[in-house]
C-alpha distance (Angstrom), angle and dihedral (degrees) to the residues before:
residue distance angle dihedral
M1 . . .
S2 3.80 . .
Q3 3.79 122.5 .
H4 3.84 85.3 -93.7
S5 3.84 94.6 65.6
S6 3.79 93.6 113.9
K7 3.69 95.2 52.4
P8 3.77 120.5 109.1
S9 3.78 112.5 -112.8
G10 3.77 105.4 -168.9
S11 3.85 131.8 -110.0
R12 3.58 144.4 -114.4
S13 3.84 117.2 -118.1
S14 3.78 87.5 -118.9
G15 3.86 92.8 53.8
S16 3.79 90.8 -125.0
G17 3.77 97.7 112.3
L18 3.86 123.0 109.8
A19 3.70 88.4 -117.4
G20 3.88 131.1 49.2
S21 3.79 137.5 179.1
R22 3.73 120.4 -95.8
A23 3.72 88.9 -120.1
S24 3.71 91.5 59.2
V25 3.75 94.8 51.5
S26 3.86 103.7 81.3
K27 3.77 123.3 -160.1
A28 3.71 87.3 -156.9
S29 3.74 91.9 65.3
V30 3.80 90.6 83.0
S31 3.74 127.6 63.8
R32 3.83 96.9 -143.0
E33 3.69 120.1 58.3
S34 3.77 125.5 -120.1
T35 3.73 117.1 -97.5
A36 3.79 144.6 -142.1
D37 3.83 95.1 179.5
Y38 3.91 94.1 115.9
L39 3.75 93.4 165.2
S40 3.87 92.0 61.4
L41 3.72 94.6 45.9
F42 3.79 90.1 56.1
L43 3.74 98.6 40.0
T44 3.76 91.8 52.5
D45 3.78 94.8 42.7
T46 3.84 88.8 -124.0
P47 3.87 113.9 -165.0
M48 3.69 110.9 -112.6
M49 3.88 131.6 -159.6
D50 3.81 109.3 -143.8
A51 3.87 108.2 -153.6
R52 3.86 92.9 -174.8
A53 3.77 122.9 109.7
P54 3.80 118.7 -85.9
V55 3.85 92.3 -108.2
E56 3.78 88.3 56.7
F57 3.68 93.3 49.6
A58 3.76 94.8 48.2
Q59 3.83 90.3 56.8
G60 3.75 92.0 55.6
A61 3.79 141.7 -26.9
F62 3.84 139.6 146.8
P63 3.99 129.5 -79.9
N64 3.75 91.8 -112.9
A65 3.81 98.9 41.9
S66 3.74 127.5 107.7
N67 3.75 121.5 -158.6
L68 3.82 111.1 -124.5
P69 3.69 102.2 151.4
L70 3.89 129.7 -161.7
L71 3.87 89.4 -148.8
D72 3.81 127.8 33.7
D73 3.84 117.8 -135.9
K74 3.78 92.9 -94.4
Q75 3.74 94.8 48.4
R76 3.79 91.0 48.2
E77 3.81 91.0 49.8
L78 3.83 93.2 46.9
I79 3.81 95.1 48.9
G80 3.83 90.4 45.5
T81 3.74 91.0 52.7
R82 3.70 94.4 46.1
Y83 3.71 90.6 50.3
K84 3.90 91.7 54.8
E85 3.72 93.1 45.8
G86 3.79 104.5 38.4
G87 3.75 106.2 13.6
E88 3.79 133.3 -125.5
D89 3.74 100.1 -41.8
A90 3.82 91.5 52.0
A91 3.95 91.1 49.0
V92 3.75 89.0 49.0
A93 3.67 93.9 53.8
L94 3.86 93.4 48.1
G95 3.74 89.7 47.6
N96 3.70 92.3 54.0
S97 3.80 92.3 47.4
L98 3.84 90.6 51.7
A99 3.71 93.4 52.9
T100 3.78 98.0 82.2
D101 3.89 120.7 172.4
E102 3.71 88.0 -108.9
I103 3.86 95.8 54.5
R104 3.78 88.9 43.9
A105 3.85 92.6 52.9
A106 3.92 91.1 45.7
R107 3.85 90.5 50.7
L108 3.77 93.4 46.5
A109 3.77 94.0 49.5
S110 3.77 95.1 52.7
W111 3.95 91.5 43.0
K112 3.92 94.4 49.1
Q113 3.80 90.2 47.0
F114 3.80 90.4 55.5
V115 3.72 96.5 42.8
E116 3.75 93.8 47.5
A117 3.78 90.3 51.2
N118 3.87 89.6 44.9
P119 3.77 107.2 36.4
Q120 3.85 90.8 170.0
A121 3.83 92.9 54.4
Y122 3.82 126.3 125.8
L123 3.75 125.9 -156.8
Y124 3.83 131.5 -137.9
C125 3.70 144.0 177.1
F126 3.72 130.0 -170.7
R127 3.84 102.8 -67.2
G128 3.95 96.8 5.4
G129 3.83 87.5 -103.9
L130 3.72 136.9 118.1
R131 3.81 100.6 -22.6
S132 3.83 89.1 55.6
R133 3.65 94.8 48.8
I134 3.87 94.8 45.7
T135 3.76 89.9 48.5
Q136 3.90 90.6 48.7
Q137 3.86 90.9 48.4
W138 3.81 95.5 50.5
L139 3.83 88.8 49.4
A140 3.73 92.3 47.5
E141 3.82 91.4 50.7
A142 3.76 88.4 52.3
G143 3.81 90.0 52.4
C144 3.86 97.3 -103.9
S145 3.73 119.2 122.0
V146 4.00 122.8 -150.2
P147 3.77 127.9 157.2
Y148 3.77 122.9 -141.9
I149 3.95 134.8 -128.9
E150 3.75 113.4 -113.4
G151 3.70 113.6 -125.4
G152 3.76 92.2 17.0
Y153 3.69 128.3 -145.1
K154 3.87 94.5 -24.5
A155 3.93 92.7 58.7
M156 3.82 93.8 41.6
R157 3.87 89.0 50.8
R158 3.87 92.7 49.7
F159 3.80 88.3 48.0
L160 3.83 93.2 55.7
I161 3.90 94.0 44.4
D162 3.76 89.1 52.4
S163 3.82 92.6 46.0
I164 3.87 90.4 55.4
D165 3.79 89.2 52.8
D166 3.97 93.4 43.9
V167 3.78 95.1 47.3
S168 3.90 92.3 42.7
A169 3.81 88.6 54.8
T170 3.80 97.9 43.8
A171 3.82 107.0 34.9
S172 3.74 125.9 77.6
F173 3.82 115.8 -123.5
I174 3.74 137.2 -152.8
V175 3.79 121.0 -161.7
V176 3.80 118.3 -150.4
G177 3.74 111.8 -146.9
G178 3.82 138.8 173.5
Y179 3.77 140.7 126.3
T180 3.70 121.0 -62.6
G181 3.74 114.5 -71.8
T182 3.79 97.5 23.8
G183 3.79 92.5 115.5
K184 3.72 102.9 -104.0
T185 3.79 94.8 151.8
P186 3.83 96.9 42.5
L187 3.75 87.6 50.4
L188 3.77 91.9 61.6
Q189 3.72 91.2 62.2
E190 3.85 89.0 60.4
V191 3.79 95.7 58.8
D192 3.89 120.8 67.1
N193 3.91 95.2 -144.1
S194 3.69 98.6 55.6
I195 3.85 127.9 122.9
D196 3.97 107.6 -152.9
L197 3.79 101.7 -154.4
E198 3.81 92.7 178.2
C199 3.86 90.2 54.4
L200 3.75 90.8 47.6
A201 3.94 89.8 48.7
N202 3.75 94.9 40.8
H203 3.75 88.8 -130.4
K204 3.80 135.3 99.6
G205 3.73 96.0 -135.7
S206 3.68 101.4 -115.9
S207 3.85 141.8 78.5
F208 3.71 86.4 -82.8
G209 3.73 94.9 43.0
K210 3.87 99.4 98.0
Q211 3.83 112.3 123.5
I212 3.73 135.7 -163.4
G213 3.72 112.4 -92.8
G214 3.85 97.0 35.3
Q215 3.78 129.0 -114.6
P216 3.78 128.4 -57.9
T217 3.79 119.6 -111.7
Q218 3.80 115.5 -86.6
I219 3.82 87.3 -109.0
N220 3.69 92.6 53.3
F221 3.70 94.5 46.9
E222 3.68 90.8 52.4
N223 3.80 92.4 47.0
S224 3.81 92.6 52.5
L225 3.75 90.8 46.1
A226 3.83 93.4 50.8
I227 3.91 90.4 52.1
R228 3.72 89.6 49.6
M229 3.74 92.3 52.6
L230 3.89 91.7 45.5
K231 3.82 91.4 50.9
L232 3.82 92.9 51.2
R233 3.75 91.7 48.1
A234 3.81 91.3 47.8
A235 3.80 88.3 50.8
G236 3.79 88.4 60.0
F237 3.81 98.5 -104.9
E238 3.84 112.1 148.3
Q239 3.85 90.9 176.4
M240 3.74 125.7 55.8
V241 3.82 129.6 -167.8
V242 3.81 123.6 -140.7
E243 3.79 136.9 169.5
D244 3.75 120.7 -101.2
E245 3.95 96.5 -100.8
S246 3.73 132.4 166.7
R247 3.83 121.6 -123.4
M248 3.77 91.2 -82.8
V249 3.83 128.6 52.0
G250 3.77 97.1 -166.2
Q251 3.78 103.5 -59.2
C252 3.93 95.4 -19.0
G253 3.75 119.0 95.3
L254 3.72 125.9 -143.1
P255 3.85 110.1 -121.4
D256 3.85 110.1 -106.2
S257 3.72 93.3 -120.6
L258 3.85 92.0 56.9
Q259 3.74 93.7 41.4
K260 3.71 89.7 55.2
A261 3.80 92.0 47.9
M262 3.87 90.0 50.5
S263 3.78 90.8 49.0
A264 3.77 91.2 60.7
A265 3.86 98.6 38.8
Q266 3.68 128.5 110.5
V267 3.80 115.9 -101.9
V268 3.75 132.4 -137.2
V269 3.89 116.4 -165.8
I270 3.83 126.4 -149.2
E271 3.75 112.1 -144.7
A272 3.86 124.7 -157.9
S273 3.83 138.7 155.3
L274 3.72 121.9 -97.2
D275 3.83 89.1 -110.6
E276 3.78 91.4 54.3
R277 3.68 91.9 48.9
I278 3.80 94.2 49.1
E279 3.89 89.8 50.4
R280 3.83 90.4 52.8
L281 3.73 94.5 46.5
Q282 3.81 91.1 46.4
K283 3.67 89.7 56.3
E284 3.88 96.9 41.4
Y285 3.76 102.4 41.7
V286 3.84 102.8 26.9
D287 3.76 112.0 24.4
D288 3.91 98.7 34.0
M289 3.76 94.2 37.3
L290 3.81 93.0 49.6
E291 3.78 90.5 49.7
A292 3.73 90.9 48.3
Y293 3.86 93.4 52.8
L294 3.67 91.9 45.7
A295 3.78 93.3 54.3
H296 3.75 90.3 44.7
A297 3.75 101.1 48.2
G298 3.81 109.8 9.7
E299 3.83 131.1 -105.0
I300 3.91 103.7 -60.6
T301 3.81 99.0 32.0
G302 3.79 93.3 38.0
Y303 3.78 93.4 54.6
E304 3.79 90.5 47.5
Q305 3.71 91.2 52.5
F306 3.78 90.1 46.8
A307 3.78 92.8 54.2
T308 3.87 91.4 47.0
Y309 3.78 88.7 51.1
L310 3.83 92.2 55.3
L311 3.76 96.6 41.7
D312 3.85 91.4 45.9
A313 3.80 86.9 52.7
I314 3.72 92.9 50.4
D315 3.84 89.5 49.0
G316 3.74 88.0 51.9
I317 3.75 94.0 66.3
R318 3.87 94.5 41.3
R319 3.69 94.9 114.3
R320 3.82 94.8 51.5
L321 3.89 92.2 45.2
G322 3.78 93.9 47.1
G323 3.81 123.6 -127.2
E324 3.77 98.8 -81.7
R325 3.83 96.4 45.7
H326 3.90 90.6 41.5
Q327 3.83 89.2 56.7
Q328 3.78 92.5 46.7
V329 3.86 93.6 50.5
R330 3.81 92.1 41.9
G331 3.77 92.5 51.2
A332 3.83 90.6 49.6
L333 3.83 89.2 49.9
Q334 3.75 93.5 48.7
T335 3.79 90.6 50.1
A336 3.84 91.0 50.2
L337 3.77 90.9 47.8
A338 3.79 90.8 55.0
S339 3.80 93.2 45.2
H340 3.84 91.5 47.4
Q341 3.77 92.4 51.8
M342 3.84 91.4 54.0
S343 3.78 100.6 38.1
S344 3.80 104.2 22.5
V345 3.79 90.2 -137.4
S346 3.78 104.4 137.9
G347 3.81 95.9 -174.0
I348 3.76 91.6 83.2
Y349 3.90 87.1 83.7
R350 3.85 91.4 69.1
D351 3.82 93.7 92.1
T352 3.77 91.5 47.8
I353 3.93 91.1 49.2
A354 3.73 90.7 50.2
Q355 3.89 93.6 49.4
V356 3.87 90.8 49.8
L357 3.89 92.4 46.8
E358 3.86 94.4 47.3
Q359 3.76 96.5 39.5
Y360 3.70 102.1 40.1
Y361 3.76 121.8 3.8
D362 3.73 104.4 38.2
P363 3.86 94.1 54.0
M364 3.75 92.4 44.6
Y365 3.79 93.8 51.0
E366 3.74 91.7 40.5
Y367 3.82 87.7 63.2
Q368 3.75 93.9 43.1
L369 3.69 92.3 51.3
S370 3.87 91.0 48.6
Q371 3.79 87.5 62.6
K372 3.85 90.0 57.6
Q373 3.84 98.6 46.8
Q374 3.87 92.4 115.4
R375 3.80 91.9 53.9
I376 3.71 97.7 49.7
E377 3.84 110.5 114.1
Y378 3.84 102.4 164.4
R379 3.73 142.1 19.3
G380 3.79 126.4 -173.5
S381 3.82 147.5 123.9
Y382 3.75 119.7 -66.3
E383 3.84 92.3 -93.4
Q384 3.92 90.6 48.2
V385 3.63 93.9 51.7
V386 3.79 92.6 47.7
T387 3.82 88.9 54.3
Y388 3.69 92.0 45.6
L389 3.77 96.0 53.0
R390 3.84 93.7 44.3
E391 3.86 89.9 53.6
R392 3.85 88.3 51.5
C393 3.81 94.8 51.9
């Protein structure tokens, strides 16, 4: 919403206008009170009805929020422009003219459906102001009760940002390291006090990390991260386990406070043989990804998208490999892709995987791990590290 979202925008005598006076929007019209208990809302995964325009919702929202706007993007733009050009009265008049009976009926139908399916829900707009109150009033007049969240999106977002900084400063962190393919990400699923940054970012954190569906916005990544941290703290965990990540997980950046905490944390290292690592990477980046692409786009298009995914990933590390090695590895990958499509034998990628590990990932990670030698407190196999972390919880 524009910065004028909390301004009153007038009302029709029938109450059917888009705007309504503050006096006509009664808090007593709902049985549950409004709330500013943001922590409880997030810890209990309370359903939320987001009354902001779709463009605002797309930029950032909360995991349990559904976008059911009072104004669509065009209406929001028009009213904001009219306010700047003609002032509040002009904006009020435009708002009333836009709120036709047909629009009101359509809004109410979707709102009521959501509230009836989620009777514990709360609604919010950008600042918890007029859009929340109008939405609440329209629903009340239709016999449907829903309270709003005080301070709206802006206050909840501020709460989550502050929570990341607070938990990062007060919790103890353990960083799980290890060469590519040792199983760092799967291991996080086996300990209760973990934060899976790659899952939250929908990216595996490397050139091959792209996932179907794309990544969340930076805001949504941070919101989900904050909620996970709050839930772990509420569960009584003083220590949290994260994977050894760089500053960026794909296009999602780690908050500075968390990155600082991770850079000072103790490190545990998973050790595995080259064959074990190749086997794991074969399953994760070939078998599982091909299956996902085929399910997403069908056999022919899915395989084409899978091939593009692998070739783009190789091209993404071209500079690090060097021109000649890049061409060699890319050629081997193209041969493997062609043979795979004809024979459906996925094991032909093993040599290519080994080349990428030995020529790119292993030297890079060996250097990175050397910078953390003073912080390494434990080394062991996948199973040994799982046991060690569980005992430390």
